[in-house]
Phi, psi and omega in degrees: 000316178297321182293321179292322179296323178291319180293321179296319179295321180294317182294324176291325177297315178300318179294322179295317180297317177297321176298321177293324177295319182293315186270340182286123182286350182271350182258120180232137178297147181292338181263005181269124181285148170303145182283122180280154172076018180264006179061018177260108182303329181293343178274352188257145172286134177288154184230162172231140176231134179242162180223141178222168177233139182272359179213088184210110009279166178239148170287147175301131183097342177280143170290150178233136176255128176261135182244114179248150177223120178253136181209170180224134175278355186259348186209147172264003177292153182280145182271144167247190180101204183224166172240125176261126181257134183226150164250100190062239178264002182270126180286127175265325181162172181227138182225147181285151175270140168079025174298323182258110182294344179272356175231066185299140178081000183268142174219138185232144177220129175264126182242136176240164173067033174285134181286161176298141179127193178264137177233124176270110188248134176235161178236128182245114179272133190289332192080170177213201182295344183240339187240143179277160176282163178204163181232139181283163165291151182292140171257132180268110177266123179261135174235125188209150174278004176252000181294143183253124177301144176294145183223348192295324184243097183299155177228160167235141183239141179228152172230130174232174184210161174211124004281151173201111002287159177238180172243159179302131184096340177291150167286125179242130178250126176260134178248127181242132181224131173241138177220150179286145178210106003293159187298136171239136186271078182227149172275068189281152174234211179142193181225150178230142168249120180267125186246147170242093190063241177265002185263130174282127176267321182192152168248123193228144170285141176261120182257150177307131183251091186109189184254105173047052181239015177066033180229135172232152185212159174208168173214156182213133181243138179214152176236019186257012183281135179276166180293144182129184179266135180240112179277100187262135175230159179234120177255117181267129169261115189292176187260108182295338179301327183241013182054047181269125191279162174285161171199163176223142180277159168288158180303137169248124186273118172266121183264124178242121182260152173272183175082198185293143180280335184065198178281147181249124177294162181296142183286130182290154177287328179245155178307134180291152175273132183285150174289154178308326183289344182230033186276158181262144175249143188243136181228146174288157175287134181274000000 
């Protein structure tokens, strides 16, 4: 009888313990992942975001690209979301995180028309369903009429396009690439101004194109080109962090035809190679 009572007591104790584990909010399985999106900060991986400038100091009137990187020491998963760049309480712009899978957590923003003086710039990472938001320490961006452009590592810049020729109303994508010559093994960034003759089409951040290979790239798509020949050039503003010099491409002619568009071939995954009759020649900025 005593043995049966002891066994019954042990069984009841085990059932009670199991019930407490199921109902207690403080007990979580070691293999159970935190629930994303529950607005509970304890369930999110913490993050750190840093900010740097590819043009510091900059001449007054030059565009500046800010480079932010968000990461977490608690998880190897890729971050999503956005980075908001601010000067104090003034919004400069917002850029998506993780556009380039080879540079996870990176976000870039090109800013123009910064006035002379010191600018305290911060980057605010939004967070996502798995990662909490964070804010960088402020970066001091200097803008001065006495800043000297970098010159130590020359570059060449090219611009190509697709479709070419195109028709009025077609989407045309311009591909801009700057590379060091001779090659320098740096994750360089920078800014580019894409021109159509004397008209500015876009000011774009140049992101590292590959892994520490001294190449930066950007692209821009528009469907607003009028019929005719468009002499397009790309002026690259180099990366002062690595003393990467400025350069500008020779004009590349984008031909836009009127009339029916006809069939449009599939867009290539990589920038097209120009034919010898429409190749770009590259010269450094004087």
